Backbone as CSV, one residue per row, in Angstrom:
resi,resn,N_x,N_y,N_z,CA_x,CA_y,CA_z,C_x,C_y,C_z
1,MET,81.143,88.644,55.545,82.185,88.020,54.757,82.509,88.868,53.533
2,LEU,81.448,89.338,52.841,81.660,90.137,51.651,82.401,91.424,51.983
3,ASN,82.052,92.062,53.111,82.756,93.275,53.524,84.218,92.991,53.816
4,SER,84.495,91.843,54.429,85.888,91.470,54.726,86.683,91.281,53.449
5,LEU,86.084,90.571,52.471,86.777,90.368,51.195,86.970,91.692,50.472
6,ASN,85.978,92.571,50.549,86.086,93.880,49.919,87.248,94.665,50.520
7,ARG,87.374,94.630,51.869,88.487,95.330,52.515,89.824,94.729,52.090
8,LEU,89.851,93.416,51.878,91.093,92.749,51.480,91.506,93.124,50.064
9,PHE,90.526,93.130,49.140,90.864,93.264,47.739,90.810,94.697,47.215
10,SER,90.127,95.625,47.908,90.032,97.000,47.424,91.396,97.655,47.225
11,PRO,92.330,97.565,48.190,93.634,98.189,47.958,94.376,97.561,46.777
12,LEU,94.238,96.255,46.601,94.910,95.575,45.504,94.348,96.032,44.164
13,VAL,93.022,96.073,44.059,92.388,96.503,42.817,92.769,97.940,42.510
14,SER,92.754,98.787,43.522,93.138,100.185,43.334,94.572,100.289,42.834
15,SER,95.462,99.504,43.423,96.865,99.526,43.017,97.041,99.050,41.582
16,VAL,96.336,97.971,41.222,96.432,97.439,39.860,95.899,98.450,38.865
17,LEU,94.748,99.055,39.164,94.191,100.060,38.255,95.133,101.250,38.123
18,HIS,95.732,101.664,39.235,96.689,102.762,39.197,97.860,102.408,38.284
19,THR,98.367,101.186,38.395,99.476,100.736,37.555,99.069,100.702,36.094
20,ILE,97.871,100.193,35.804,97.399,100.122,34.421,97.262,101.522,33.845
21,ILE,96.696,102.436,34.630,96.523,103.808,34.149,97.873,104.451,33.878
22,ILE,98.814,104.290,34.792,100.147,104.867,34.586,100.805,104.251,33.362
23,SER,100.705,102.926,33.217,101.302,102.258,32.059,100.694,102.780,30.767
24,GLY,99.366,102.931,30.766,98.702,103.442,29.576,99.106,104.867,29.267
25,CYS,99.303,105.669,30.289,99.691,107.064,30.083,101.096,107.169,29.505
26,GLN,101.984,106.294,29.900,103.351,106.356,29.379,103.343,106.189,27.870
27,GLY,102.515,105.269,27.378,102.429,105.053,25.942,101.819,106.238,25.228
28,ALA,100.984,107.005,25.913,100.328,108.154,25.299,101.197,109.402,25.367
29,ASN,102.344,109.311,25.990,103.293,110.411,26.046,102.705,111.648,26.730
30,VAL,102.021,111.461,27.855,101.413,112.576,28.569,102.147,112.912,29.863
31,LEU,103.323,112.351,30.069,104.077,112.642,31.290,104.635,114.059,31.226
32,THR,104.593,114.747,32.357,105.194,116.070,32.412,106.702,115.916,32.517
33,SER,107.433,116.983,32.342,108.898,116.885,32.425,109.343,116.508,33.837
34,ALA,108.604,116.945,34.866,108.963,116.568,36.241,108.788,115.062,36.436
35,ASN,107.676,114.513,35.954,107.444,113.073,36.068,108.394,112.285,35.172
36,ASN,108.755,112.856,34.033,109.635,112.171,33.095,110.988,111.884,33.738
37,SER,111.522,112.824,34.541,112.809,112.585,35.177,112.706,111.458,36.202
38,GLN,111.548,111.352,36.868,111.344,110.263,37.818,111.208,108.926,37.092
39,ARG,110.591,108.926,35.931,110.397,107.690,35.173,111.741,107.072,34.820
40,ASN,112.739,107.865,34.546,114.051,107.346,34.161,114.787,106.703,35.330
41,GLN,114.277,106.853,36.548,114.925,106.254,37.709,114.425,104.843,37.989
42,TRP,113.446,104.362,37.232,112.938,103.012,37.440,113.977,102.006,36.993
43,GLN,114.075,100.932,37.734,114.935,99.837,37.310,114.290,98.510,37.671
44,LYS,114.524,97.528,36.840,113.973,96.200,37.068,114.854,95.474,38.071
45,VAL,114.225,94.902,39.110,114.951,94.166,40.140,114.252,92.820,40.334
46,THR,114.973,91.740,40.157,114.421,90.414,40.420,114.535,90.155,41.911
47,VAL,113.399,89.881,42.539,113.371,89.678,43.977,113.405,88.192,44.316
48,ILE,112.602,87.382,43.615,112.514,85.944,43.859,112.634,85.232,42.519
49,GLU,113.470,84.223,42.460,113.592,83.394,41.260,113.092,81.988,41.573
50,GLY,112.775,81.243,40.522,112.380,79.857,40.691,110.884,79.633,40.728
51,LEU,110.096,80.641,40.351,108.644,80.509,40.325,108.170,80.276,38.895
52,GLU,107.114,79.473,38.750,106.518,79.241,37.434,105.161,79.922,37.375
53,HIS,105.033,80.931,36.571,103.807,81.715,36.424,103.235,82.164,37.768
54,PRO,104.000,82.945,38.551,103.439,83.456,39.811,102.221,84.315,39.502
55,TRP,101.190,84.167,40.334,99.924,84.842,40.031,99.533,85.834,41.120
56,SER,99.659,85.444,42.373,99.197,86.289,43.465,100.112,86.092,44.665
57,MET,100.151,87.097,45.529,100.948,86.970,46.748,100.294,87.752,47.870
58,VAL,100.594,87.297,49.092,100.077,87.967,50.273,101.144,87.872,51.359
59,TRP,101.302,88.964,52.100,102.256,88.991,53.213,101.556,88.529,54.479
60,LEU,102.209,87.647,55.210,101.694,87.193,56.496,102.218,88.104,57.594
61,PRO,101.560,88.137,58.744,102.003,89.024,59.830,103.450,88.802,60.265
62,ASN,103.982,87.590,60.099,105.365,87.314,60.501,106.388,87.662,59.427
63,GLY,105.935,88.237,58.301,106.848,88.646,57.240,106.989,87.633,56.112
64,GLU,106.474,86.427,56.294,106.502,85.450,55.201,105.585,85.921,54.081
65,ILE,105.847,85.436,52.872,105.009,85.751,51.723,104.497,84.439,51.143
66,LEU,103.181,84.345,50.964,102.601,83.215,50.245,102.417,83.638,48.800
67,ILE,102.814,82.774,47.861,102.721,83.070,46.433,102.051,81.896,45.734
68,THR,101.051,82.198,44.898,100.440,81.141,44.094,101.164,81.055,42.755
69,GLU,101.292,79.835,42.275,101.789,79.588,40.925,100.618,79.010,40.138
70,ARG,100.401,79.539,38.953,99.237,79.152,38.164,99.118,77.638,37.944
71,PRO,100.217,76.872,37.768,100.061,75.426,37.579,99.480,74.687,38.792
72,GLY,99.379,75.350,39.956,98.716,74.712,41.082,99.543,74.584,42.345
73,ARG,100.597,75.342,42.462,101.424,75.263,43.670,101.277,76.536,44.502
74,LEU,101.284,76.340,45.828,101.337,77.451,46.779,102.722,77.422,47.390
75,ARG,103.436,78.537,47.287,104.824,78.607,47.746,104.953,79.618,48.868
76,VAL,106.017,79.495,49.648,106.257,80.426,50.746,107.673,80.982,50.631
77,VAL,107.781,82.269,50.916,109.081,82.949,50.952,109.332,83.336,52.397
78,ARG,110.475,82.893,52.922,110.868,83.234,54.296,112.215,83.938,54.243
79,GLU,112.277,85.079,54.901,113.519,85.856,54.973,114.131,86.043,53.591
80,GLY,113.278,86.312,52.603,113.741,86.611,51.255,114.123,85.406,50.415
81,LYS,113.912,84.193,50.926,114.290,82.983,50.186,113.064,82.115,49.946
82,LEU,112.922,81.660,48.702,111.822,80.788,48.321,112.077,79.381,48.835
83,ASP,111.121,78.840,49.592,111.217,77.448,50.042,111.122,76.575,48.790
84,PRO,112.054,75.646,48.592,112.031,74.836,47.372,110.834,73.891,47.294
85,LYS,110.192,73.595,48.433,109.036,72.693,48.439,107.742,73.497,48.432
86,ALA,106.814,73.070,47.602,105.479,73.685,47.604,104.726,73.239,48.852
87,ILE,103.768,74.042,49.278,102.938,73.718,50.431,101.932,72.654,50.014
88,ALA,101.823,71.616,50.810,100.906,70.509,50.520,99.471,70.894,50.839
89,GLY,98.522,70.177,50.223,97.115,70.335,50.561,96.335,71.274,49.667
90,VAL,96.948,71.790,48.602,96.244,72.695,47.690,95.308,71.862,46.815
91,PRO,94.074,72.326,46.580,93.150,71.561,45.733,93.702,71.385,44.316
92,GLU,93.233,70.330,43.649,93.608,70.118,42.248,93.002,71.237,41.409
93,VAL,93.792,71.782,40.484,93.326,72.904,39.671,93.276,72.518,38.203
94,PHE,92.471,73.240,37.444,92.393,73.100,35.997,93.310,74.174,35.417
95,ALA,94.549,73.790,35.126,95.571,74.754,34.703,95.724,74.742,33.184
96,VAL,94.822,75.442,32.509,94.857,75.574,31.059,94.599,77.038,30.728
97,GLY,95.380,77.598,29.823,95.204,79.004,29.456,95.404,79.898,30.666
98,GLN,94.395,80.711,30.978,94.476,81.592,32.139,94.036,80.890,33.420
99,GLY,93.596,79.644,33.326,93.118,78.914,34.493,94.250,78.327,35.304
100,GLY,93.963,78.005,36.542,94.934,77.394,37.438,94.701,77.897,38.853
101,LEU,95.763,77.870,39.655,95.690,78.444,41.001,95.832,79.952,40.851
102,LEU,94.875,80.690,41.355,94.804,82.125,41.085,95.182,82.934,42.325
103,ASP,94.209,83.521,43.003,94.507,84.446,44.104,94.670,83.752,45.447
104,VAL,95.401,84.419,46.325,95.527,84.014,47.719,95.283,85.256,48.568
105,ALA,94.544,85.077,49.648,94.271,86.175,50.587,94.233,85.584,51.987
106,ILE,94.476,86.429,52.975,94.385,85.977,54.367,93.163,86.622,55.015
107,HIS,92.639,85.947,56.000,91.497,86.442,56.768,91.935,87.663,57.584
108,PRO,91.040,88.627,57.813,91.417,89.798,58.615,91.922,89.441,60.018
109,GLN,91.460,88.327,60.576,91.956,87.862,61.884,92.897,86.662,61.712
110,PHE,93.727,86.710,60.679,94.629,85.599,60.373,95.498,85.213,61.566
111,ALA,95.972,86.178,62.316,96.856,85.893,63.451,96.171,84.977,64.473
112,GLN,94.841,85.049,64.556,94.111,84.206,65.501,93.629,82.893,64.874
113,ASN,93.122,82.954,63.628,92.493,81.755,63.061,93.306,81.062,61.966
114,ARG,94.343,81.704,61.438,95.250,81.122,60.427,94.557,80.767,59.106
115,TRP,93.397,81.384,58.807,92.666,81.080,57.579,93.272,81.786,56.388
116,ILE,93.424,81.035,55.302,93.778,81.620,54.008,92.682,81.244,53.020
117,TYR,92.539,82.054,51.979,91.553,81.818,50.935,92.290,81.704,49.608
118,LEU,91.899,80.712,48.816,92.483,80.491,47.496,91.362,80.495,46.465
119,THR,91.597,81.113,45.317,90.688,80.956,44.186,91.430,80.148,43.145
120,TYR,90.675,79.286,42.449,91.310,78.418,41.464,90.295,77.954,40.426
121,ALA,90.808,77.619,39.243,89.966,77.060,38.191,89.806,75.574,38.455
122,HIS,88.593,75.067,38.262,88.295,73.669,38.517,87.433,73.123,37.380
123,GLY,87.628,71.863,37.041,86.804,71.228,36.023,87.652,70.648,34.913
124,ASP,87.093,70.702,33.703,87.810,70.209,32.523,87.505,71.134,31.351
125,GLN,87.961,70.747,30.177,87.817,71.602,28.996,86.350,71.911,28.687
126,GLU,85.463,70.947,28.917,84.048,71.139,28.586,83.285,71.914,29.659
127,ALA,83.640,71.741,30.906,82.897,72.384,32.000,83.887,72.784,33.087
128,ASN,84.130,74.073,33.194,85.039,74.553,34.234,84.505,75.834,34.834
129,ARG,84.965,76.114,36.050,84.500,77.297,36.773,85.563,77.694,37.794
130,THR,85.367,78.839,38.396,86.273,79.300,39.444,85.674,78.927,40.795
131,ARG,86.529,78.412,41.665,86.115,78.047,43.020,86.907,78.859,44.031
132,VAL,86.349,78.954,45.231,87.033,79.573,46.358,87.181,78.508,47.436
133,ALA,88.385,78.395,47.992,88.633,77.437,49.070,89.176,78.184,50.277
134,ARG,88.799,77.698,51.450,89.349,78.233,52.686,90.157,77.122,53.335
135,ALA,91.330,77.466,53.832,92.193,76.476,54.470,92.840,77.106,55.690
136,VAL,93.330,76.258,56.567,94.081,76.714,57.729,95.560,76.529,57.406
137,TYR,96.315,77.606,57.520,97.751,77.561,57.265,98.432,77.086,58.543
138,LEU,99.052,75.908,58.478,99.649,75.294,59.656,101.163,75.273,59.573
139,LYS,101.768,75.371,60.720,103.208,75.191,60.871,103.366,74.367,62.136
140,CYS,103.782,73.137,61.998,103.853,72.243,63.157,105.300,72.051,63.611
141,ARG,105.600,72.494,64.790,106.919,72.286,65.406,108.082,72.561,64.446
142,GLY,107.986,73.636,63.679,109.074,74.014,62.786,109.096,73.231,61.490
143,GLU,108.118,72.319,61.302,108.057,71.568,60.055,107.518,72.458,58.943
144,ASP,107.514,71.924,57.733,106.986,72.677,56.611,105.518,72.995,56.834
145,PRO,105.081,74.192,56.410,103.667,74.540,56.557,102.818,73.682,55.634
146,ARG,101.592,73.444,56.056,100.615,72.714,55.237,99.313,73.466,55.276
147,THR,98.502,73.251,54.254,97.149,73.822,54.264,96.180,72.740,54.645
């Protein structure tokens, strides 16, 4: 299990660290002139609107995207459009400060078992911790997916 999670999260961690390092370097003014011309080609593009504090996302084999919102909602994007309804069945979260619904990941054999993993803050102001939940992502006869 630990090896599976490591394979899932290693590329993400590497990508985030790469982004942080690049961001930090820009402030330090260490870009070469060749890289500087490429930096000017960046542009901000809004891909999905209507999310409240999106935290994590994962692509499913069919092209859908699952996105967590920190207040405790799991959302799905199909064909580039955000489903207006949140997916039912997400555990209650402790959404204060940085706490709430955090990461989402799929099992390496998701196509066969439909397992997703969620991390979330649980508890109250005096006693809280991070939990991991496993759920089966269901789609019944074209109805809305549920966990």
